[in-house]
N, C-alpha and C positions, 0 to 999 in steps of 0.2 A: 489521489490521482493527479496527474499533471494537467496543465492547461495554461492559457494566457493569464497573466496577472490581472486580477479583476480591476476594471476601470481603465485599462490601457488597451486602446484599439490596435489590432494588428494591421500592418501595412505590408502585404506580401507581394513579392515580385515573381514568386514561383521558381526561384533559382535554388536548386537542391545541391548541397555539398555534404561531405562526410566530416563531421566534427572530430570524431574519435573512433578508433578501431579500424580494422581492415576486413572487407567483405570476405566471408568464407574461412576466416582464420580465427579459431577460438583460443582462449587462454585466460590468463589472469594478470597480465603485465600492467604495472603502473608506469605510464610514460606519457608522452605528448602526441596528440593526433593519431596518425596511422600506426605508430609504434605501440600504442596501447592495445590490450586484448580484453575481450569480454567472453562470457559463456552463457548465451541466451539472456541478454538484458530484457527484463519484463516491463516494468512500469517506471515512470520518471516524473519528477517534480522539480520546481525551481524556486529560488528566493530572489530571482532577478539577476544575480551575479554568478551563481553556480547552478549546475544541474546535479541532482541526486538520483542515482539509478539503482534499482534492484537488480543485482546480477544473480539471476535465479539459480543456475547450476553451479555457480561458484560459492553460494551461500554467503554472499557479501553485499555490502552497500558501498557503492562507488560515488566519488565526487568528481565532477568535471568543471574546471574553470571555463566559463563560456568564452571569455576573451582570448584564451590561449589554447584551449583544447587539452590542457594538462589534466591527467587522470590520476587520482590517488584512491586508496581504499580507506574509507572512513571507519568502517566497523566490520568485524568478522575476518576470517582467514580462509582463503580459497581452498576448497577441497575438504574442509573440516566442518561437518555439520554438528549441530547440537542446540542447546537452549540456554547456555550460560549467560547470565547478566554480568557484564564487565566493561572495560574501557578498550576501545579500539580493536586491535587484532586479537585480544583475549576473549572478546565476546563471540558467541556462536549463534547462527541462524540455521534454519532447515528449510531450504527451498522457499525463501521469502517471495511474496507476490506483489502487493501494492505498496505505494509510498506516497505520503503527503507531507506538507510542512506548514507551520504557522510562522515561519521566518526565524524562529529560535531553535525549535526542535523538529526532528523528523519523526513520523509515526509510520510504522511498518506493519502490514498484515503478514505475519510470519506464518505462511500457509501451512506447512507440514508440521509445525509446532502447535498449531491451533491457538495462537496467541496474538496479541497486539503489543508491539514493542515500541519503546520511546528511545530516541537517540538525541542527546544534547549535541547540536552541531559544533559548538565551540570546543568540546572536549572529546567527543566520540563515546561518551558514557552511555551504555545501553542498560535499560531496565525493562521489566515486563509490566505493562500497564493493566492488562486484563487477559483473562484466559489462563488455562493450566496446560503446560507443555505436555504433549503426547497424551492428552486426556480429553478427547473431543466430546462435544455435546451441544446443547442449545439452551442451557439454563441462563436466566437473567439474574442479576445481583439481588434484587429484593426478595426473590423466592428461594434461591439456592446458592448463596455465596460459597466459593467464588464462582463467577460467571464462566461459562464455557462456550467455545466456538467450534465450528466444524470446517476446517480448511478455509479460513477467510481469504478472500482474493483481492478485492478492490477496496480502496479507502480514500476518503476525502475529509476535509474539515472546514468548519465555519469560524474557526478560531476558539470556539468554546467546547464544541463536541466533535467527535469523530463519527463518521458514518461508514459502515463496512458492509460489503456484499459477502454474505456467508453461504457456503456451499450447501447448507441445509435449507436453501431456497427462501432465505429471509434477508431483511435489511436490519442491521444491528446499530444501535447508537451507544457510544461510550462517552461519558462526561470526562473531559481531560483532567479536571482538577481532582476528581474523586475516584475515577475508574469505574463508576457505576454503569452497568450495562442493562439496556432494555431492547425490546424488539418492536420498533414502530410499525413495521409492515411485513406481511407474510406470516405463514404458519410453518413451523419447522417440520421438514420431511413430508410436506404435503404440497407437491408441485402442481402448477397449473398456469393459467393465463388470465385469471379473473381480475378485472378492475374492481376496486372496492376500498374500504377504509380499514386501516389497521390489519388485524388478523384475518379479515375477510378477503384481502387481496392475495393473489397467488403469483409466484414467480417460478421460472424453470432455469436454474443455473444462472442467477444474476452475476455479472462479471465486473464490468467497469462502472464507476460511479463518480459523479462530480456534483458541484453545487454552485449556484449563482448567488448564494446567501439567502434566497427566498424559498427555493425548491431544490429537491434532489432530482438528478437525472441518472437513470440506470440503463446500462446495456444488458438487456435480459437475453443472454446468449442463446439458450436453447429454445426460446420462444421467437427468436429472430425479430425482436422488437426493442424500441426505446421507450422506457417508462418514465413517467413524471410523478414525483411524490411531493405534495405540498401540505 
């Protein structure tokens, strides 16, 4: 998930402008500023120079140069869904949800594919880091490899691990180097609002997620709450 670059304070003057796209006009056009088009951009992250946007209904990942508003499509092809691992426009996504970055790679919660995807920013190469396309579940790697997700939505990283909000009412952890998946909080398909440790905690449609490097913070959508995991 997106947010301020850690350690850099924001100095806001509350002046709002539109960097890219035109209100009320959908599409998939790569262009600059108001000439560009999106189709329900979901989540966003930044490396400080560019923005990376999940274009949910276009099944694509878009790149915006912050300084100019120039929009290009980094991976996927608008209107074509799928789960193909490939480079650039040859790759396929299926209603991707969240995105985060470690500065070198993007990590995407490819929601309707039930997978976590990795994109090398420099090349646009897409691979599947964890999960099985179109085969939802809640299994962790140590017990039932390969691991499975159920419509993962939000994603964040501490540089070593990915943390994902899973629609089975859990928070999942993926080790970037190995793809190992565990469930540090919540119990699959057992929703609620209980505070507790590990599988004793309960969530109800956890959605957004971010980290300050010490704790996780979760937008627990259907509980109307913000949760902290430490």
